N, C-alpha and C positions, 0 to 999 in steps of 0.2 A: 861915361854916358853918355851917349848921343836920343836926345825925342827925338820918336818917330808925327812927321809932320806930312799934313794934308796936301795934295795937290792942288793950284789957284784950279779951276775952269777950265782956263785955258790949257795947261802944263796938261790935263787930264783929255783935253780934246786931241791935243798934241799926240800924247799916247794912246788913246782909241786909233786913231791913224794910222800910225807907226804899226800897231797892231794888230789893223787891215793890210797896212801894206803888207806886210810878213806870210799873209794869211797867203793872198793872191799868190807873194813870192816860188811859198812850198806846192800852191794847187796848186802851178805851171810846171814847176820842175817834175811833180810827182804824172803831169800829162802827158810830158817828151818822154820821161825817164823811169815807166811803171817796174817797167824790169828793177830797179834796183828796192822798191821798196817790194815788204814780206806782206807774203799774201797773206788775209787776214785765214782765220786759225779755225775759226766755230766756235772755241768756250775764252766765254771770256773774263778767266780768272789771271791771263796774263798781260794784255797790257799790249804785246809785237816784244815786249826786247825781248824773247828766246831765241830769234835770226840773226837782231842785232847783235847778244852777245856770242852768237856763234861763231858772226863773222870778227869778233872781234879776237876769242878765241886760234880759231882759225890762224888771224896772221894776214886778212882778208877779207876781198869782197865777194859773196861764195858765189854771187849770179855771174859774177866773171870767170868766178871760177870753172862753175858749169860748164858755161860756155864753153870754157876752152877744150871740155874733155870727149 
């Protein structure tokens, strides 16, 4: 059984910097490609997972399929 150890201050700073970098990358991608992200549905129960699951079941990117029709 492994024991969970807390991060040192330096490790925690690195973790926070990494999370900030990831957030910037995601935000930049969203701004460059908003068509790849689902539109808010207005209902707070789903968490935005509905369209992602639909895309996986359909076997591809639903936005690309809609654009090609």
